[in-house]
C-alpha positions in Angstrom: -10.5 66.1 -15.2 -13.6 66.4 -13.0 -16.8 64.3 -13.6 -20.0 65.8 -12.4 -23.2 63.6 -12.2 -26.4 65.5 -12.5 -30.1 64.7 -12.9 -32.1 67.0 -15.1 -35.9 67.4 -14.8 -37.2 69.5 -17.6 -39.9 70.6 -20.1 -39.6 71.5 -23.8 -39.2 75.2 -24.6 -37.9 76.0 -28.1 -35.6 75.0 -30.9 -32.7 76.6 -32.8 -32.8 76.5 -36.6 -29.8 75.3 -38.7 -29.3 73.6 -42.1 -31.4 70.5 -41.7 -30.9 70.4 -37.9 -32.4 72.0 -34.8 -31.2 72.5 -31.3 -33.7 71.3 -28.7 -33.8 73.5 -25.6 -35.1 72.2 -22.3 -35.8 74.3 -19.2 -34.6 72.1 -16.4 -33.9 71.7 -12.8 -30.3 70.7 -11.8 -30.5 68.1 -9.0 -27.3 67.6 -7.1 -26.6 64.6 -4.8 -25.1 65.6 -1.5 -24.8 64.5 2.1 -27.5 65.3 4.7 -27.0 67.0 8.1 -24.4 65.3 10.3 -23.7 62.8 7.5 -27.0 61.1 8.0 -28.4 60.2 4.6 -28.4 62.0 1.3 -29.8 65.4 0.6 -30.6 67.0 -2.7 -30.3 70.6 -3.9 -32.3 71.9 -6.9 -31.2 74.8 -9.2 -32.9 76.2 -12.3 -30.9 75.3 -15.4 -31.2 75.0 -19.2 -30.1 72.0 -21.4 -29.5 72.3 -25.1 -29.3 69.2 -27.3 -27.3 70.3 -30.4 -27.9 69.2 -34.0 -31.2 67.2 -33.8 -32.0 66.1 -37.3 -35.0 67.8 -38.9 -37.0 65.7 -41.4 -37.4 67.2 -44.9 -41.1 67.8 -44.4 -40.6 69.8 -41.3 -40.6 73.6 -41.7 -37.6 75.3 -40.1 -39.6 78.6 -40.2 -41.9 77.4 -37.4 -38.9 76.9 -35.0 -37.9 79.8 -32.8 -34.4 81.1 -32.9 -32.4 80.5 -29.7 -29.9 83.2 -28.8 -27.4 82.5 -26.0 -26.4 85.3 -23.7 -24.4 88.0 -25.4 -22.2 88.3 -22.3 -21.4 85.0 -20.5 -23.2 84.9 -17.1 -21.2 82.9 -14.5 -24.4 82.5 -12.5 -26.4 81.0 -15.4 -26.4 77.2 -15.7 -26.6 76.4 -19.4 -25.6 72.9 -20.5 -24.9 72.1 -24.1 -24.5 68.6 -25.5 -24.1 67.1 -29.0 -26.8 64.6 -29.8 -24.2 62.6 -31.8 -22.0 62.1 -28.7 -24.3 59.2 -27.8 -27.1 58.3 -30.2 -30.4 59.5 -28.7 -33.1 57.0 -29.6 -35.9 58.9 -31.2 -34.2 62.3 -30.6 -36.2 63.8 -33.5 -39.5 63.5 -31.5 -38.2 66.1 -29.2 -39.0 68.7 -31.8 -42.7 68.4 -30.8 -42.2 66.9 -27.3 -44.0 67.7 -24.1 -41.3 66.7 -21.6 -43.0 68.1 -18.5 -41.8 66.3 -15.4 -40.0 63.7 -17.5 -36.6 62.6 -16.1 -33.4 62.2 -18.0 -30.3 61.0 -16.3 -27.0 62.1 -17.9 -23.4 62.3 -16.9 -21.6 65.5 -17.9 -17.9 65.9 -18.7 -16.3 69.4 -18.7 -13.7 71.3 -20.7 -12.9 75.0 -21.7 -11.7 77.8 -19.3 -14.3 80.3 -18.0 -15.8 79.0 -14.7 -19.5 78.7 -13.7 -19.8 80.1 -10.2 -22.0 77.5 -8.6 -20.7 74.3 -10.2 -17.1 75.4 -10.6 -17.1 74.1 -14.2 -15.6 75.8 -17.2 -17.8 77.9 -19.6 -17.5 78.5 -23.3 -17.3 82.0 -24.7 -21.1 81.9 -25.2 -21.7 81.1 -21.5 -22.6 77.5 -22.0 -21.2 74.4 -20.3 -19.9 72.2 -23.2 -20.6 68.6 -22.3 -20.8 65.1 -23.7 -23.5 62.6 -22.9 -21.4 59.5 -22.2 -24.0 57.3 -20.6 -27.8 57.2 -21.2 -30.6 54.9 -20.0 -33.9 55.3 -21.9 -37.3 53.8 -22.5 -39.5 54.2 -25.6 -42.6 54.1 -23.4 -43.5 55.5 -19.9 -46.7 53.4 -19.5 -48.0 50.1 -20.8 -51.2 48.1 -20.5 -51.1 44.3 -20.3 -54.1 41.9 -20.4 -54.7 39.6 -17.5 -52.9 36.2 -18.1 -51.2 37.7 -21.1 -47.6 38.7 -21.9 -46.0 42.2 -21.8 -42.6 43.7 -22.8 -41.2 46.4 -20.5 -38.9 48.5 -22.8 -35.6 49.7 -21.5 -32.1 50.3 -23.1 -28.8 52.0 -22.6 -26.2 53.8 -24.7 -22.6 54.3 -23.8 -20.1 56.7 -25.4 -17.2 54.2 -25.2 -17.8 50.5 -25.0 -15.2 48.6 -23.1 -15.7 44.9 -24.0 -14.4 43.6 -20.7 -16.6 46.0 -18.6 -19.2 44.4 -16.4 -22.8 45.5 -16.8 -25.5 45.1 -14.2 -29.2 45.2 -14.9 -31.8 45.2 -12.2 -35.6 45.4 -12.5 -37.7 46.2 -9.4 -41.4 46.7 -8.9 -43.0 49.1 -6.5 -46.7 49.5 -5.8 -48.5 51.2 -2.9 -45.4 51.6 -0.8 -44.1 48.0 -1.2 -41.5 46.8 -3.6 -39.5 43.7 -4.6 -36.9 42.6 -7.1 -38.2 41.2 -10.3 -35.1 40.3 -12.4 -31.4 41.0 -12.3 -28.5 40.1 -14.6 -24.8 40.6 -14.6 -23.0 40.3 -17.9 -20.0 41.6 -19.9 -20.2 43.6 -23.1 -18.0 41.1 -24.9 -20.9 38.6 -24.5 -18.3 35.9 -23.6 -19.9 32.5 -22.7 -20.1 31.9 -19.0 -19.9 35.6 -18.0 -23.7 36.1 -17.7 -25.4 35.5 -14.3 -29.2 35.7 -14.2 -31.7 35.7 -11.3 -35.3 35.8 -12.2 -37.1 36.5 -8.9 -40.5 36.7 -10.6 -41.5 33.4 -12.3 -42.0 34.0 -16.0 -39.7 37.0 -16.3 -37.0 36.8 -19.0 -34.4 38.9 -20.9 -32.4 38.4 -24.1 -28.8 38.3 -22.9 -27.4 38.6 -26.4 -29.4 41.9 -26.9 -27.6 43.5 -23.9 -24.2 43.3 -25.4 -25.1 43.8 -29.0 -27.8 46.5 -28.8 -27.9 47.7 -25.2 -31.4 46.2 -25.0 -32.3 45.4 -21.4 -36.0 45.1 -21.9 -37.7 42.4 -19.7 -40.7 40.2 -20.7 -43.3 39.1 -18.2 -45.7 36.3 -19.1 -48.9 35.1 -17.4 -49.5 38.6 -16.1 -51.6 38.8 -12.9 -53.2 41.8 -11.1 -50.4 41.5 -8.5 -47.9 42.5 -11.3 -49.4 46.0 -11.6 -47.1 48.8 -10.5 -44.1 50.9 -11.2 -41.1 49.0 -12.8 -37.7 50.5 -12.2 -35.0 49.6 -14.8 -31.5 50.3 -13.4 -28.4 49.9 -15.4 -24.9 50.0 -13.9 -21.8 50.1 -16.1 -18.5 50.8 -14.5 -18.8 54.1 -12.7 -22.1 54.9 -14.3 -25.5 54.2 -12.8 -28.9 55.4 -14.2 -32.5 54.2 -14.3 -35.9 54.6 -16.0 -39.4 54.0 -14.6 -42.2 52.3 -16.6 -45.8 52.1 -15.3 -47.5 48.7 -15.9 -51.4 48.7 -15.8 -53.2 45.4 -15.8 -56.6 45.3 -17.6 -59.3 42.7 -18.1 -62.5 43.5 -20.0 -65.8 42.5 -18.4 -68.0 39.7 -19.5 -71.6 41.0 -19.8 -74.8 38.9 -19.7 -78.6 39.4 -19.2 -80.7 37.3 -16.9 -83.5 36.9 -19.6 -83.4 36.0 -23.3 -87.0 37.1 -23.7 -88.9 39.6 -21.5 -92.6 38.8 -21.3 -94.3 41.5 -19.1 -96.9 40.7 -16.6 -100.2 42.6 -16.5 -100.1 44.1 -13.1 -96.5 43.9 -11.7 -93.0 44.9 -12.9 -90.7 42.3 -14.4 -87.1 42.2 -13.0 -84.3 42.2 -15.5 -80.7 41.8 -14.3 -77.4 42.7 -16.1 -74.3 40.9 -14.9 -70.8 42.4 -15.4 -68.2 39.9 -14.3 -64.4 39.3 -14.1 -63.1 42.7 -15.0 -60.1 44.8 -13.8 -59.6 47.5 -12.8 -62.6 48.4 -10.6 -63.9 51.3 -12.8 -67.0 49.8 -14.4 -70.1 51.8 -15.2 -73.5 50.2 -16.0 -76.4 52.1 -17.6 -79.9 51.1 -18.7 -81.4 52.4 -21.9 -84.6 51.7 -23.9 -85.6 52.1 -27.6 -89.3 51.8 -28.6 -90.3 50.7 -32.1 -90.8 54.3 -33.0 -87.5 55.6 -31.7 -84.4 56.1 -33.9 -81.9 56.3 -31.0 -81.9 54.7 -27.5 -82.8 56.9 -24.6 -81.8 56.6 -21.0 -84.3 54.5 -19.0 -86.1 56.7 -16.4 -85.4 54.2 -13.6 -81.7 53.0 -13.5 -82.5 50.2 -11.1 -80.3 49.1 -8.2 -76.6 48.0 -8.1 -75.2 45.1 -6.1 -72.0 45.6 -4.2 -68.7 44.8 -5.9 -67.6 41.2 -5.6 -63.8 40.4 -5.8 -62.7 37.0 -6.9 -59.6 35.0 -6.1 -57.8 36.4 -9.2 -58.6 39.9 -7.8 -61.0 40.7 -10.7 -64.4 42.2 -9.9 -68.0 41.5 -10.7 -71.1 43.8 -10.4 -74.8 43.4 -11.2 -77.6 45.9 -11.9 -81.3 45.0 -11.4 -84.0 46.8 -13.3 -87.8 46.7 -12.6 -89.4 46.9 -16.0 -93.0 48.3 -15.6 -95.9 46.6 -17.5 -96.6 50.0 -19.2 -93.5 49.5 -21.5 -94.8 49.0 -25.1 -94.2 45.6 -26.7 -91.3 45.6 -29.2 -89.3 48.0 -27.0 -85.6 47.0 -26.6 -84.2 47.2 -23.0 -80.5 47.8 -23.3 -77.7 47.3 -20.7 -74.6 49.3 -21.6 -71.3 48.8 -19.8 -68.3 51.1 -19.9 -64.8 50.0 -18.7 -61.2 51.2 -19.4 -60.3 47.8 -21.0 -63.0 48.3 -23.6 -62.4 50.4 -26.7 -66.1 51.2 -26.8 -69.0 50.6 -24.4 -70.5 47.1 -24.6 -74.3 46.8 -25.0 -76.7 43.8 -24.7 -80.4 44.1 -25.3 -83.7 42.1 -24.9 -87.0 42.8 -26.6 -90.2 43.2 -24.6 -92.8 40.7 -25.7 -96.6 41.1 -25.6 -98.1 39.5 -22.5 -100.1 36.3 -23.2 -103.3 37.9 -21.8 -105.7 35.1 -22.8 -103.6 32.0 -22.0 -105.1 31.6 -18.5 -108.7 31.8 -19.9 -107.9 29.0 -22.4 -106.6 26.8 -19.6 -109.6 27.7 -17.4 -112.1 27.0 -20.3 -110.4 23.6 -20.9 -110.7 22.6 -17.3 -114.4 23.6 -17.2 -115.2 21.6 -20.4 -113.3 18.6 -19.0 -115.3 18.7 -15.7 -118.6 18.9 -17.6 -117.6 16.0 -19.9 -116.8 13.7 -17.0 -119.9 14.8 -15.0 -122.2 13.9 -18.0 -120.2 10.6 -18.5 -120.8 9.5 -14.9 -124.5 10.2 -14.9 
């Protein structure tokens, strides 16, 4: 028996109707691992292919009438690469979501096992009478998420798991998590264990302080998710979950994005305008990540029902980066004396870590126009009083 390992990159096309089940059809690219020129390094060849997942359960509320009938070639074509696999051969986590999936550029790693008699011309694998390559999925590495956000200094779970057609209790399983970001990478966590979960058979190396994995979940559930605590900006990147079991080796990639919402403050609690010169109002946006923060000034007079963009948007300071790699930014607005008393000056900040823009406001107060006259009058009366007293 020949075992062929393939990597399929595909996107969702259509489904085949049946009694309570549907066949999910993926248009894919067959990627074959080979040897480069003169034996120097690996080369890859890519060939268009089709992958059919058979018998995906359809929920009762789903209408089979909306699913398009898939018809295999009436005459088997030895040049056509058409894989066919039963979903039940290895349980596909969340396979039902493929009914409405957008799988564009998503990677699935499967290992295919052949039988039947007619041969496919390129792969040399036997075809069924319908022109398909009947296969079984015997090893699968999956993740329920492709991207996750984590708060700075918080905790995050990076989801990854594996399924195997036949579990051999004495078989060693290796799990490795690596992180890559901007061309650099390093190992985060690795574990070697056995599926019988025998005591003393598990070896763990946590390269990243604060990374952990539930060893009992590996043997019992195929759960190889890793937890990172005290997340820092330096933890942001692509995390590669690799599982090795016997002859099989596959991986998934999860993107980790670190976020920290900004703290916003105004330089003044009350804004008393001067008669002849503008008053400076500053809005400070501090300790946020990532860099994408936007600041906007608005105003709302006592007669307005909605705030309007302030004509002058002031000036921005340069971005300042702190030791924890978060950023700060300030905006300075010159409020002219012509702004009516009672007007609210609003600083609105938008940032990816905020569900909605954050706004702070200060109300313009009437200038104390006669205060200096009162002081001047008091001084004049005091001088006159002491002058008469000394006469």
